[in-house]
Each structure stands twice: as C-alpha cells, then as structure tokens.
C-alpha positions in Angstrom: 61.3 102.5 161.5 60.6 105.8 163.3 60.8 109.3 161.9 61.7 112.5 163.6 60.3 116.0 163.2 62.2 119.2 163.0 61.1 122.9 163.2 63.4 125.8 162.2 62.0 129.2 163.1 63.3 132.1 161.1 62.5 135.8 161.0 60.2 135.5 158.1 59.6 131.8 157.6 59.0 128.7 159.7 60.5 125.6 158.1 59.5 122.2 159.2 59.8 118.6 158.1 60.5 114.9 158.9 63.7 112.9 158.7 64.3 109.1 158.8 66.8 107.2 160.9 69.6 108.1 158.4 68.9 111.8 158.8 67.5 112.1 155.3 64.5 114.4 154.7 61.4 112.5 153.8 59.1 115.6 153.9 59.7 119.3 154.3 57.8 122.5 153.8 57.7 126.1 154.9 55.3 128.9 155.8 55.4 132.5 156.7 55.9 133.2 160.4 53.0 135.0 162.1 53.3 138.4 163.8 53.0 137.3 167.5 53.8 134.5 169.8 50.2 133.3 170.3 49.7 132.9 166.6 53.1 131.2 166.3 52.2 128.4 168.7 48.8 128.0 167.1 50.6 127.6 163.8 53.0 125.0 165.3 50.0 123.0 166.5 48.6 123.0 163.0 51.9 122.0 161.5 52.4 119.3 164.0 49.1 117.7 163.1 50.1 118.0 159.4 53.5 116.2 160.1 51.7 113.4 161.9 49.5 112.8 158.9 52.6 112.9 156.6 54.3 110.4 158.8 51.5 107.9 158.0 52.4 104.4 159.4 55.8 105.4 160.7 55.5 107.0 164.2 57.2 110.3 165.0 59.6 109.3 167.8 60.8 112.8 168.8 60.7 116.4 167.7 63.3 119.2 167.7 62.8 123.0 167.6 65.5 125.4 166.4 64.6 128.9 167.7 66.7 132.0 167.3 68.0 133.6 170.5 70.0 133.0 173.6 69.1 129.5 174.8 69.8 128.6 178.4 70.6 124.9 178.9 70.2 125.3 182.6 66.7 126.9 182.4 65.8 125.2 179.1 64.4 128.5 177.9 65.1 131.2 175.3 66.3 134.1 177.4 66.4 136.6 174.5 65.0 136.2 171.0 65.7 138.8 168.2 62.4 138.0 166.4 59.9 137.2 169.2 60.5 139.2 172.4 57.2 137.7 173.7 59.0 134.4 174.1 61.9 135.8 176.2 62.1 133.6 179.3 58.8 132.0 178.5 58.2 128.4 179.5 57.9 127.2 175.9 58.0 123.6 176.9 54.7 123.8 178.8 53.1 125.4 175.8 54.4 122.8 173.3 53.5 120.0 175.7 49.8 120.8 175.2 50.0 119.5 171.6 53.3 117.8 171.0 52.7 114.2 172.1 56.3 112.9 171.8 59.6 113.8 173.5 61.0 117.1 172.2 64.0 119.4 172.6 64.5 123.1 172.0 67.8 124.7 171.0 69.3 127.7 169.3 68.6 127.7 165.5 72.3 128.2 164.5 73.3 125.3 166.7 70.7 123.2 165.0 71.9 124.2 161.5 75.5 123.2 162.5 74.3 119.9 163.8 72.5 119.3 160.5 75.6 119.9 158.5 77.5 117.7 160.9 75.1 114.8 160.5 74.1 115.0 156.9 75.9 117.9 155.1 79.4 119.1 154.5 80.4 118.0 158.0 79.6 114.3 157.5 82.4 112.0 158.7 84.1 114.7 160.8 84.7 114.8 164.5 84.9 118.6 164.9 83.3 121.3 162.8 82.4 125.0 163.0 79.5 126.4 160.9 79.3 130.1 160.1 76.2 131.4 158.4 76.8 134.7 156.6 73.7 136.7 155.8 72.2 139.9 157.3 74.2 138.8 160.4 76.5 135.9 161.2 75.3 132.9 163.1 77.5 130.0 164.3 77.5 126.5 165.7 80.3 124.3 166.9 80.6 120.5 167.2 83.7 119.2 169.0 84.6 115.5 169.3 81.2 114.7 167.8 79.4 116.7 170.6 77.5 119.9 170.1 79.4 122.5 172.1 77.0 124.6 174.0 79.2 126.0 176.8 78.5 126.0 180.5 75.1 127.7 180.2 74.3 127.1 176.6 75.5 130.4 175.2 78.6 129.2 173.2 79.3 129.6 169.5 78.5 133.3 169.2 81.2 133.5 166.5 79.6 136.5 164.9 80.9 138.6 167.8 84.5 137.7 167.5 86.3 141.1 167.3 88.1 141.4 164.0 88.4 145.2 163.6 88.9 147.3 166.8 88.1 150.5 164.8 85.2 149.0 163.0 81.5 149.8 163.1 79.3 149.6 166.2 77.6 146.2 166.5 74.1 145.7 167.9 75.8 143.8 170.8 77.5 147.0 171.9 81.0 146.2 170.7 82.8 147.5 167.7 84.2 145.6 164.8 82.5 142.3 165.4 82.8 139.7 162.6 79.1 140.3 162.0 79.6 144.1 161.4 82.5 143.5 159.0 81.4 140.6 156.9 77.6 140.5 156.7 75.6 141.2 153.5 74.7 144.8 154.5 78.4 145.6 155.2 79.4 144.4 151.8 76.8 146.8 150.3 78.2 149.6 152.5 81.7 148.8 151.3 80.6 149.1 147.7 78.6 152.3 148.2 81.6 153.9 149.9 84.0 152.9 147.1 81.7 153.7 144.1 79.6 156.5 145.5 76.5 154.6 144.2 73.2 156.1 145.3 70.6 153.5 144.3 69.5 150.8 146.7 71.4 147.6 146.4 71.7 144.1 148.0 74.8 141.9 148.5 73.4 139.8 145.6 73.5 142.9 143.4 77.0 143.7 144.4 78.0 140.1 143.6 76.5 140.3 140.1 78.4 143.6 139.5 81.6 141.9 140.6 81.1 139.0 138.2 80.5 141.6 135.5 83.9 143.1 136.2 83.1 146.0 138.5 86.4 146.6 140.4 84.7 148.4 143.2 82.3 145.5 143.7 85.2 143.0 143.7 87.0 145.2 146.3 83.9 145.3 148.5 84.0 141.5 148.7 87.8 141.5 149.2 87.4 143.8 152.2 84.8 141.6 153.8 86.8 138.5 152.9 89.9 140.0 154.7 88.0 140.3 158.0 86.3 136.9 157.5 89.8 135.4 157.2 90.8 137.0 160.4 87.9 135.4 162.1 88.6 132.0 160.5 92.2 132.2 161.6 91.1 132.7 165.2 88.7 129.8 165.1 91.4 127.5 163.5 94.0 128.5 166.2 91.6 128.1 169.1 89.6 125.0 168.1 91.7 123.2 165.5 88.5 121.8 163.8 88.4 119.3 161.0 86.2 121.6 158.9 84.9 125.1 158.9 81.7 125.2 156.9 80.4 128.5 155.5 76.7 128.9 154.7 74.1 131.6 154.5 72.9 133.7 151.6 76.1 135.7 151.2 78.1 132.6 150.5 76.2 132.3 147.2 78.9 134.8 146.1 81.3 131.9 146.1 84.9 132.7 145.5 84.3 136.4 145.6 84.3 136.1 149.4 85.8 132.7 150.0 89.1 133.3 148.1 90.3 136.4 150.1 89.0 134.8 153.3 91.0 131.6 152.9 94.1 133.6 151.9 93.9 135.7 155.0 93.0 132.7 157.2 96.3 131.0 156.1 98.2 134.1 157.2 96.5 134.3 160.6 96.6 130.7 161.7 99.4 128.3 162.5 100.5 126.5 159.3 99.9 123.0 160.8 96.4 123.9 162.1 95.5 125.5 158.8 96.6 122.5 156.8 94.5 120.1 158.7 91.3 122.2 158.5 89.1 122.2 155.4 87.2 125.4 154.7 84.0 124.4 152.7 80.7 125.7 151.6 77.6 124.3 153.4 75.6 121.7 151.5 72.2 121.7 153.1 71.0 125.3 152.5 67.7 126.1 154.2 67.2 122.4 155.1 70.1 122.4 157.6 67.9 123.6 160.5 65.1 121.1 159.9 67.6 118.2 159.7 69.7 119.4 162.6 66.8 120.0 165.0 65.2 116.6 164.2 68.6 114.8 164.4 69.4 116.6 167.7 66.1 115.3 169.2 66.7 111.9 167.8 70.3 111.6 169.2 69.7 113.2 172.6 66.3 111.9 173.5 67.3 108.3 172.8 70.5 108.6 175.0 70.6 107.9 178.7 72.6 111.1 179.2 69.4 113.1 178.6 66.8 111.9 181.1 63.4 113.3 181.9 62.4 114.3 178.4 59.6 111.9 177.9 56.7 114.3 177.6 53.1 113.2 177.0 52.3 110.1 175.2 53.1 108.9 171.6 49.7 108.8 170.0 50.7 109.3 166.4 
C-alpha cells in the first residue's frame, strides 16, 4: 500500500501530511511559513525528509502542492502569488525536483481544498460541487462531473470575484462589489461598526459572539453579508447546477448567522428546480482539506494515463 504527501501553503502556516489510498490522513502537522522563498523551499526540503521518515515501510508514491495564486496549467507555474511575489513565474518544478524524489503536482490552494472536500469531506459521493472558503477573502474551487474544473488556462473558479453589488466597495482586483468585498470577515466587521458606531478593534468572531448574545446590530451585520452571499450562491446554482455548494473558512464558524440569510436569498435568486437539487452545506475537513486535496490530486492525476510526463526523479523512499 502506498501513501501520498500533501503540502498546503498558507499566508502564515505551511500544513503538510500523508494520506492513504482511501484519502484518510495518517499523519499531518503544520509550521510557520518563512519570510522569503529561499527559506520556504529549504523548509519544504526538511519537511519532505520528515514525511519520508513518517511513511516508514509504506513508500510515498506521489506528492501534491497547494500554493495560493494564479496557477497556469499551460506553463505549470504560479503566475502571481499574493503571499510570495518571489515565486511569480518561477520554475518551482525545477527547485522541488532537487529534493522531491517522486512524481509531484502543483496547483492552486483553493482548488486543492475543493478537491479534498470532494474526495473525503462534505462532497463525498457527489459528481459536481463548488467550494467557497469565507475568511479574510473568498477562495473557491469547482469539481464538475468528477473532474476538477480549471478552465482553459487554469484560472477558473475565482468565485470571490463574482460581482454581487455594483455600488459596493472597491476590491483589490480592481472591480467594485465583488463577493469577496461584501461577504468576507473584514466586511462583516465594517458592517457592524457602521451600524453600531463601535470604536474598538473587533474581528468577525467578536461580532459573531455579540450576535449570539443578542446584539441586533451584530445580527444585522451578518444578515447584510448573508444577503450578498446568497446572491453569489444563486448565480453559481443557475450557472453550474451543482450537487452541492460547500462553505468553509473561518467565517463559517458563525454558522446560521451567515448561512440562514444566505440560503434564503439563494432560493430567491435561483431557479426553483436548480435550488431544490443543490445542497448547501458546511465544509467538513477544516484546515486538513488542502493537505488531503493536494495529496489526492497527485494520487489521482499522476496514476492516470491522461497526465503523462510527470515521473520526476526516482522513488528512493
């Protein structure tokens, strides 16, 4: 029985681990991400050696890397990363090939989280799912007919940049009223501050606690965000008709505060038949989704004849 390695690079932490043939985690851990690319790859080398020792007698058959940024499937490179500008258009494969001694694959981190939920989380048993991660921003990944949908060049599933409010706030992408600007954790805080005139520093978690304690302004802050999330969900339901839309990320710990108004609005914004055949669920895997997804993606693609030419180095586990 082989095992598969997964790496999930975040803005503050690098999560890594091993899964078995059934996509169950057999080992996982995390560490702080270093400040520059050189130290990052040195760290990955160290963690790779650690994973090989953890695998023991079961060889690591393949490895997957989920890296935030715009990943080009044609160039097999990250063209633009929000956290590590040094890796923009860098030939990461050549660097990793110096110490990764098995076939490996690189992909966008949100795609890998979606694939993890599809294989082992809330998307199990479905043919088509959409994952939205709601945090300081909004990430997304799409699986259609059991295939990760990457688009012509690999840039698909930027669901955080669906326009839901034409008069909304300016987004970092240059547009106004993106789903990301209207639903993210910082926006919920801004909603509450505007409603309550609160002056102290707060987080979305703080606002959720206030809402559960009965603060009407806090409840309304989530309702406003849920309204725009519902618009986005309605668009996805009408366009893609998925089996499931799965909502993850730190803000979804608020539960029904955001989910109830979102589902209510999604029902209004989508065709009744499409809405009825789509389940809107909370994600199950949490921070492990990226590890499982990247490892499972490597396992499934590198063992399939449709993905040739990825045998890199030798397997000397």
